[in-house]
C-alpha positions in Angstrom: 44.1 6.8 -0.6 44.1 10.0 -2.7 41.7 12.7 -1.5 40.1 12.8 -5.0 38.7 9.6 -6.5 35.6 8.1 -8.1 32.9 7.7 -5.5 31.4 4.2 -5.5 29.8 2.2 -2.8 32.9 -0.1 -2.7 35.5 2.7 -2.7 33.8 4.6 0.1 33.2 1.5 2.2 36.9 0.7 2.0 38.1 4.0 3.3 40.1 3.5 6.5 39.4 6.0 9.3 42.2 8.2 10.5 42.7 10.0 13.8 41.5 13.3 12.2 38.6 14.5 10.0 39.4 13.9 6.3 37.6 15.4 3.3 37.5 13.6 0.0 36.3 14.8 -3.4 34.3 12.9 -6.1 36.2 12.9 -9.4 32.9 12.8 -11.3 31.4 15.8 -9.5 33.9 18.1 -7.8 31.1 19.7 -5.8 30.4 16.5 -4.0 32.5 16.0 -0.9 32.8 13.2 1.6 33.7 14.0 5.2 35.1 11.0 7.1 35.5 11.4 10.9 37.7 9.3 13.2 34.6 7.5 14.6 33.8 6.2 11.2 30.9 8.5 10.2 30.9 9.2 6.5 28.8 12.3 5.4 28.2 13.7 2.0 28.5 17.5 1.6 27.9 19.9 -1.2 30.7 22.4 -1.6 31.0 25.0 -4.3 32.9 28.3 -4.8 30.8 30.8 -6.7 31.1 34.6 -7.1 33.8 34.8 -4.5 31.7 32.8 -1.9 32.2 29.3 -0.5 28.9 27.4 -0.2 28.7 24.3 1.9 25.7 22.1 2.9 25.2 18.7 4.3 23.6 16.3 1.8 23.2 13.0 3.6 25.0 10.1 5.4 26.6 7.1 3.7 25.5 4.3 3.2 21.9 5.4 3.9 22.3 7.7 1.0 23.7 6.3 -2.2 26.3 7.9 -4.4 23.9 8.5 -7.3 21.4 10.2 -5.1 24.1 12.4 -3.5 25.3 13.5 -6.9 21.8 14.3 -8.0 21.2 16.4 -4.9 24.5 18.2 -5.3 23.6 19.1 -8.9 20.3 20.6 -7.7 22.1 22.7 -5.0 24.6 23.9 -7.6 21.8 25.2 -9.8 20.2 27.0 -6.8 23.5 28.7 -6.0 23.9 29.8 -9.7 20.4 31.2 -9.6 21.3 33.2 -6.5 19.1 31.2 -4.1 20.2 30.8 -0.5 20.5 27.1 0.0 20.8 27.4 3.8 17.4 28.9 4.4 14.6 26.4 4.9 11.1 27.7 4.1 8.9 28.1 7.1 5.9 26.1 8.0 7.0 23.0 6.2 8.2 20.0 8.2 10.8 17.6 7.0 9.8 14.6 4.9 11.0 12.3 7.7 8.8 13.9 10.3 5.8 14.0 8.1 6.4 10.3 7.2 6.3 9.4 10.9 2.8 11.1 11.2 1.7 9.2 8.1 2.9 6.0 9.6 0.8 6.5 12.7 -2.2 7.3 10.6 -1.7 4.4 8.2 -1.3 1.8 11.0 -4.5 3.0 12.8 -6.6 3.3 9.6 -5.5 0.0 8.1 -5.2 -1.9 11.4 -1.6 -2.7 10.8 1.4 -3.5 13.0 4.7 -1.7 12.6 6.2 -4.8 10.9 3.3 -4.9 8.4 3.6 -1.2 7.7 7.3 -1.6 6.9 6.6 -4.5 4.6 3.7 -2.7 2.8 5.7 0.5 2.3 9.1 -1.1 1.7 9.8 0.4 -1.7 8.8 3.9 -0.5 11.0 3.7 2.6 13.9 2.3 0.6 14.0 5.0 -2.1 12.8 8.1 -0.3 14.6 7.7 3.1 17.7 9.5 1.8 15.5 12.6 1.4 14.0 12.5 4.9 16.0 15.6 5.9 14.5 17.7 3.1 11.5 19.9 3.7 8.3 18.2 2.5 7.7 20.9 -0.1 11.2 20.3 -1.6 10.3 16.9 -2.8 9.9 17.7 -6.5 8.4 16.0 -9.5 11.9 15.7 -10.8 13.0 13.7 -7.7 10.0 11.4 -7.9 10.4 10.8 -11.6 14.1 10.1 -11.2 13.5 7.5 -8.5 10.8 5.8 -10.6 13.1 5.7 -13.6 16.0 4.4 -11.5 13.9 1.5 -10.1 12.6 0.7 -13.7 16.2 0.6 -15.1 17.0 -2.1 -12.6 14.3 -4.2 -14.1 11.9 -3.8 -11.1 8.7 -2.6 -12.9 6.4 -4.1 -10.2 8.4 -2.4 -7.5 8.4 0.9 -9.4 4.6 0.7 -9.6 4.4 -0.1 -5.9 6.6 3.0 -5.2 4.2 5.1 -7.3 1.1 3.9 -5.6 2.5 4.5 -2.1 4.0 7.8 -2.9 0.7 9.1 -4.5 -1.2 8.0 -1.4 1.3 9.5 1.0 1.3 12.9 -0.7 -2.5 12.8 -0.9 -2.5 12.4 2.9 -0.1 15.4 3.2 -2.5 17.5 1.1 -5.8 16.2 2.5 -7.4 18.9 4.7 -9.9 16.4 6.4 -7.9 13.2 7.0 -4.4 14.4 6.5 -2.2 17.4 7.2 -3.8 19.9 4.8 -0.4 21.3 3.5 -0.6 23.5 0.5 1.7 21.6 -1.9 1.2 19.7 -5.2 1.4 16.0 -5.3 4.8 15.4 -7.0 4.0 11.7 -7.7 1.3 12.6 -10.2 3.9 13.3 -12.8 4.6 9.5 -12.9 2.9 7.2 -15.4 2.9 3.7 -14.0 3.9 0.7 -16.1 0.9 -1.0 -17.7 -0.1 -4.4 -16.2 -2.4 -7.1 -17.4 -5.8 -7.2 -15.8 -6.2 -10.5 -13.9 -9.4 -12.4 -14.7 -9.0 -15.5 -12.6 -12.1 -16.7 -10.7 -13.2 -20.1 -9.3 -14.5 -22.5 -11.9 -17.5 -24.7 -11.3 -15.4 -27.8 -11.2 -13.1 -26.3 -8.6 -15.7 -25.5 -5.9 -16.1 -29.0 -4.4 -12.3 -29.3 -3.9 -12.0 -25.8 -2.5 -14.9 -26.2 0.0 -13.7 -29.6 1.1 -10.3 -28.1 1.8 -11.7 -25.1 3.6 -13.9 -27.2 5.9 -10.8 -29.2 6.9 -9.5 -26.1 8.6 -9.7 -26.7 12.4 -9.6 -23.0 13.2 -13.2 -21.8 13.0 -12.2 -18.2 12.4 -9.9 -19.1 9.4 -12.5 -21.4 7.9 -15.4 -18.9 8.1 -13.1 -16.0 7.1 -12.7 -17.5 3.6 -16.3 -18.6 3.3 -17.5 -15.1 4.2 -15.1 -13.5 1.7 -16.6 -15.8 -1.0 -20.2 -15.0 0.2 -19.8 -11.3 0.4 -17.2 -10.3 -2.3 -15.6 -8.1 0.3 -11.9 -7.1 0.2 -9.9 -8.9 2.8 -8.8 -5.7 4.5 -12.5 -4.7 4.8 -13.5 -7.6 7.0 -10.3 -8.6 8.8 -11.1 -6.1 11.6 -14.9 -6.4 11.3 -16.6 -5.8 14.6 -19.8 -7.5 15.8 -21.4 -4.1 16.3 -21.2 -3.7 12.5 -23.0 -7.0 11.8 -26.8 -7.0 11.5 -28.3 -10.5 11.6 -31.7 -9.4 12.8 -33.3 -6.9 10.4 -35.0 -7.8 7.2 -32.0 -6.8 5.1 -29.2 -8.5 7.0 -25.9 -6.8 6.3 -22.5 -5.8 7.5 -21.4 -2.2 7.7 -17.9 -1.4 6.4 -16.7 2.0 7.6 -13.2 1.8 6.2 -13.1 1.0 2.5 -10.5 1.4 -0.3 -12.3 4.4 -1.8 -13.0 5.9 1.6 -16.8 5.7 1.3 -18.6 3.6 3.9 -21.0 0.9 2.6 -23.4 -1.8 3.7 -22.9 -5.3 2.3 -25.8 -7.7 2.3 -25.5 -10.9 4.1 -27.1 -13.5 1.9 -28.9 -16.5 3.4 -26.1 -18.9 2.5 -23.7 -16.8 4.6 -25.9 -16.5 7.8 -24.7 -19.9 9.3 -21.1 -18.8 8.9 -21.7 -15.7 11.1 -23.8 -17.6 13.6 -21.1 -20.2 14.1 -18.6 -17.3 14.8 -21.1 -15.6 17.1 -21.3 -18.8 19.2 -17.5 -18.7 19.5 -17.3 -15.0 20.2 -14.2 -14.0 22.1 -14.0 -10.2 21.9 -15.4 -7.4 19.8 -14.0 -8.8 16.5 -15.8 -11.3 14.3 -12.5 -12.9 13.2 -10.8 -13.3 16.6 -7.1 -13.9 16.9 -5.1 -14.5 20.1 -2.7 -11.7 19.3 -2.1 -8.2 20.7 -4.2 -6.7 17.9 -7.1 -9.1 18.6 -8.2 -10.1 15.1 -6.8 -11.9 12.0 -4.6 -9.9 9.7 -2.6 -11.9 7.2 -3.9 -15.3 6.3 -1.7 -15.9 3.3 -0.1 -19.1 4.8 -3.5 -20.5 5.6 -4.7 -19.8 2.1 -1.6 -21.4 0.6 -2.3 -24.5 2.7 -6.0 -24.6 1.6 -5.4 -24.4 -2.2 -2.5 -26.8 -2.0 -4.7 -29.3 -0.2 -7.5 -28.6 -2.8 -5.1 -29.1 -5.7 -6.0 -25.7 -7.2 -3.3 -23.6 -8.8 -3.0 -19.8 -9.4 -5.8 -18.8 -7.1 -5.3 -15.8 -4.8 -7.4 -14.6 -1.9 -8.5 -11.6 -3.9 -9.9 -14.0 -6.6 -12.7 -14.9 -4.2 -14.0 -11.4 -4.6 -13.6 -11.6 -8.3 -15.5 -14.9 -8.3 -18.6 -13.2 -6.8 -18.5 -10.4 -9.4 -18.0 -13.0 -12.2 -21.0 -15.1 -11.3 -23.1 -12.0 -10.8 -22.2 -11.2 -14.4 -22.9 -14.7 -15.6 -26.3 -14.5 -14.0 -27.1 -11.4 -16.2 -26.8 -8.6 -13.7 -25.8 -5.1 -14.9 -22.4 -3.6 -14.4 -24.0 -1.0 -12.1 -25.5 -3.7 -9.8 -22.2 -5.6 -9.8 -20.2 -2.4 -9.1 -22.5 -1.5 -6.2 -22.3 -5.0 -4.6 -18.5 -4.9 -4.8 -18.1 -1.3 -3.6 -16.5 0.0 -6.8 -16.3 3.7 -7.1 -17.4 5.1 -10.5 -18.1 8.7 -11.4 -20.4 7.7 -14.2 -22.7 5.7 -12.0 -22.7 7.8 -8.8 -26.2 9.2 -9.4 -27.6 5.7 -10.2 -25.9 4.3 -7.1 -27.7 6.8 -4.9 -31.1 5.4 -6.1 -30.2 1.7 -5.6 -31.5 0.1 -2.5 -29.9 -2.7 -0.5 -32.7 -5.1 -1.5 -31.8 -4.9 -5.2 -28.1 -5.5 -4.5 -29.0 -8.4 -2.2 -31.1 -10.1 -4.9 -28.2 -10.1 -7.3 -25.8 -11.5 -4.7 -28.3 -14.1 -3.6 -28.5 -15.5 -7.2 -24.7 -15.5 -7.6 -23.9 -16.9 -4.2 -26.5 -19.6 -4.5 -24.7 -20.9 -7.6 -21.4 -20.7 -5.9 -22.4 -22.6 -2.8 -24.9 -25.0 -4.4 -22.9 -25.4 -7.5 -25.8 -26.3 -9.8 -24.7 -25.8 -13.4 -28.4 -25.7 -14.4 -28.7 -22.3 -12.6 -26.4 -20.8 -15.3 -29.1 -21.4 -18.0 
């Protein structure tokens, strides 16, 4: 093979190793080099002669780093050289993206009660597209890099994955910047330059003629924790991640205003969710079966339920209901609160929505007012009396 050729995944993969180190040059970008060692390692390098100096810097390893990303990074390095910047000096006090990501991984798994496998699945797009940059200092991840990745994903026709990348990247860099919960590094969030692709708002909720079939199917579940998990989701309007790791110490079944305390919410603000009378038997049945500190016990290392998608799929298939997701249980509570004539403020408070416009009003609302709204809606859901709708 000639030492200068068009770098592609196929052409690099097909390079046969020799008994010595060989350097190859990309025909599209002469500053991009590929060093192939006898043991099979293939490493991208930037190399450029400028003002009587020879600049050289490792860019990344093939195939972890793609050819397109290597070319992009080489172009950035060439511009720095032409501006007189020293490309071999790393700015102090800024760790690499890879090391910071490991810290975020630990934080995410703990705060979201996730296993490593679940973490890798949730942040798949982020890991896939940013891992080639893990050797770069965290402050060197620019808006241009983030924008290019987002556009590249979009060009492949993966708009949903592009949006997923954006959401994860935004949350990651917010953690990097956050002084209280994160690392408190003084950088800008490079993901904020991205405008995510518009998506249609989902408005699916359980119809009155579907309740009988759904409840019948749920009650056929032999696992008491799975059965009551879905009934409590429907009775509280909570997000699944809010109650999967719910502990008994956060459940109040004794006081006048029975409630559950949720310390870890999507918007970061703890809240109390009323336990309406229809839901009390669900909690009491679980209390009678108490195995450990968690309400929804699971015989696993983590000790509580995490992902019940397969159980939900089984339930709705048995019920003969189509296009109904677990999150639609939460939307059902809000929808029937609206049907019963409650205000958006009351509905938002009961569901834990965060709104700057109604923050002051939220502060004056008491748990009793929220509970009354939920009692009305949940009574319709569980008793299914069409006359209650007026």
